[in-house]
C-alpha positions as CSV (number, residue, x, y, z in Angstrom):
1,M,121.8,108.5,115.7
2,K,123.6,105.3,115.2
3,E,124.2,104.3,111.4
4,Q,121.8,101.1,111.7
5,D,118.9,103.5,113.1
6,K,119.5,106.1,109.9
7,Q,118.8,103.2,108.0
8,D,115.8,101.9,109.6
9,V,114.2,105.5,109.3
10,E,115.6,105.5,105.7
11,G,113.6,102.6,105.0
12,L,110.4,103.1,106.8
13,N,110.2,106.1,104.8
14,Q,110.7,104.6,101.6
15,I,107.9,102.1,102.0
16,F,106.0,104.9,103.5
17,E,106.5,106.4,99.8
18,I,105.6,103.8,98.2
19,I,102.8,103.1,99.9
20,N,101.6,106.8,98.8
21,A,102.6,106.2,95.3
22,K,99.4,104.5,94.8
23,G,100.1,102.2,92.2
24,D,102.1,104.6,89.9
25,I,104.4,102.8,88.3
26,G,106.8,105.7,87.6
27,E,106.6,107.1,90.7
28,I,107.5,103.8,92.6
29,N,110.4,103.3,89.9
30,E,112.0,106.5,91.0
31,I,111.4,105.9,94.4
32,L,113.4,102.6,94.1
33,K,116.1,103.9,91.9
34,R,117.0,106.7,94.8
35,P,120.7,105.9,96.0
36,S,118.9,105.6,99.8
37,S,117.4,102.2,98.2
38,K,120.4,100.4,97.3
39,K,121.6,98.1,99.4
40,R,124.6,99.0,101.7
41,E,128.1,97.2,100.2
42,S,128.2,94.6,103.0
43,E,124.7,93.7,102.1
44,K,125.3,93.1,98.4
45,E,125.1,89.6,97.2
46,I,128.4,87.9,96.2
């Protein structure tokens, strides 16, 4: 699987998890803190 495909799958999984959190702020914050949710170095703003 290509790197871009892996990132797309990770992003979709993250969206799915956020939807399933059903407004639980603590759970949503934990999902967003995971390393896979951070931007790649090349995507970070300058």
